[in-house]
PLY file of the C-alpha trace (Angstrom):
ply
format ascii 1.0
element vertex 111
property float x
property float y
property float z
element edge 110
property int vertex1
property int vertex2
end_header
-8.96 -9.06 -28.26
-9.31 -6.59 -25.38
-7.86 -7.46 -22.01
-10.52 -8.12 -19.37
-10.44 -5.59 -16.53
-10.12 -7.26 -13.13
-11.85 -5.81 -10.09
-10.33 -6.05 -6.60
-13.40 -4.76 -4.76
-11.98 -1.25 -4.35
-12.18 1.60 -6.84
-8.62 1.78 -8.22
-6.74 2.03 -11.51
-5.33 -1.25 -12.81
-1.59 -1.17 -13.63
-0.66 -1.38 -17.31
1.98 -4.13 -17.12
1.58 -7.69 -15.85
3.78 -8.92 -12.99
2.51 -12.52 -12.72
3.08 -12.56 -8.95
0.76 -14.64 -6.76
0.88 -11.99 -4.02
-0.31 -9.18 -6.30
-3.98 -8.22 -5.86
-4.29 -7.52 -9.61
-2.47 -10.55 -11.08
-2.53 -13.04 -8.18
-4.93 -14.33 -5.55
-4.41 -11.86 -2.69
-7.69 -10.39 -1.45
-7.83 -6.92 0.08
-10.04 -6.70 3.15
-10.04 -4.52 6.24
-8.31 -1.19 6.42
-7.13 1.01 3.52
-4.62 3.83 3.96
-2.89 6.50 1.85
0.75 7.20 2.63
4.16 8.12 1.28
6.83 5.55 0.46
9.89 6.34 2.58
11.94 3.25 1.66
11.82 0.67 -1.12
15.22 -0.95 -0.65
14.07 -4.44 0.37
12.96 -6.92 -2.30
9.25 -6.51 -3.12
8.75 -4.41 0.04
8.09 -0.73 0.65
7.85 1.15 3.94
4.82 3.43 3.83
4.49 6.30 6.32
1.85 8.89 7.16
1.74 11.62 9.80
-1.10 12.59 12.09
-1.79 14.74 15.15
-3.06 13.51 18.51
-4.28 15.50 21.50
-2.39 15.42 24.82
-5.19 16.29 27.28
-2.89 17.17 30.19
-1.16 19.96 28.26
-4.09 20.82 25.96
-1.75 20.62 22.98
-1.36 18.44 19.92
1.67 16.29 19.15
2.86 14.97 15.82
3.03 11.21 15.38
3.75 8.91 12.47
2.84 5.40 11.42
5.21 3.22 9.39
3.97 0.01 7.78
5.81 -2.53 5.66
3.76 -3.37 2.56
4.21 -5.73 -0.37
5.31 -3.79 -3.45
4.37 -5.76 -6.62
6.56 -5.44 -9.72
3.63 -4.09 -11.76
3.34 -1.08 -9.41
7.02 -0.78 -8.33
6.57 2.26 -6.06
9.73 4.28 -5.46
10.75 6.49 -2.54
8.60 9.64 -2.47
5.55 8.14 -4.23
2.09 8.51 -2.70
0.37 5.11 -2.63
-2.78 3.39 -1.40
-2.28 0.25 0.67
-4.84 -2.30 1.74
-4.88 -4.92 4.46
-4.63 -8.54 3.39
-3.63 -11.90 4.84
-0.12 -12.06 6.33
2.31 -12.26 3.40
5.42 -12.63 5.59
6.47 -12.11 9.20
6.17 -8.32 8.99
3.86 -7.69 5.98
0.07 -7.80 6.12
-0.55 -4.93 3.67
-0.17 -4.66 -0.10
0.24 -1.61 -2.36
-2.55 -1.65 -4.92
-2.39 1.83 -6.47
-0.12 4.84 -6.96
-1.91 8.07 -6.12
-1.36 10.98 -8.50
-1.88 14.38 -6.94
0 1
1 2
2 3
3 4
4 5
5 6
6 7
7 8
8 9
9 10
10 11
11 12
12 13
13 14
14 15
15 16
16 17
17 18
18 19
19 20
20 21
21 22
22 23
23 24
24 25
25 26
26 27
27 28
28 29
29 30
30 31
31 32
32 33
33 34
34 35
35 36
36 37
37 38
38 39
39 40
40 41
41 42
42 43
43 44
44 45
45 46
46 47
47 48
48 49
49 50
50 51
51 52
52 53
53 54
54 55
55 56
56 57
57 58
58 59
59 60
60 61
61 62
62 63
63 64
64 65
65 66
66 67
67 68
68 69
69 70
70 71
71 72
72 73
73 74
74 75
75 76
76 77
77 78
78 79
79 80
80 81
81 82
82 83
83 84
84 85
85 86
86 87
87 88
88 89
89 90
90 91
91 92
92 93
93 94
94 95
95 96
96 97
97 98
98 99
99 100
100 101
101 102
102 103
103 104
104 105
105 106
106 107
107 108
108 109
109 110
């Protein structure tokens, strides 16, 4: 019997293994709503957590120059995805999962 493909409301590839976590958007009840970002995992040392970072440029009008900035967000890292340092991932906003996490990793990006 074929496994039924679950949809999370966003076009993404479903992970092959099952994690059984309630906080996973694929195997639990966490809904993704709001903002979606693509970033690089810079740390995955904490349990079920990954720090995702992306860089951007912003204009400083006074000097008519651009400066580099970065954004770092703590996201839930389900066992079925298990993103490691250096992986490019897509994260989506969800309900607050802990004091510092309101995003969840739902897909590894292959480039």
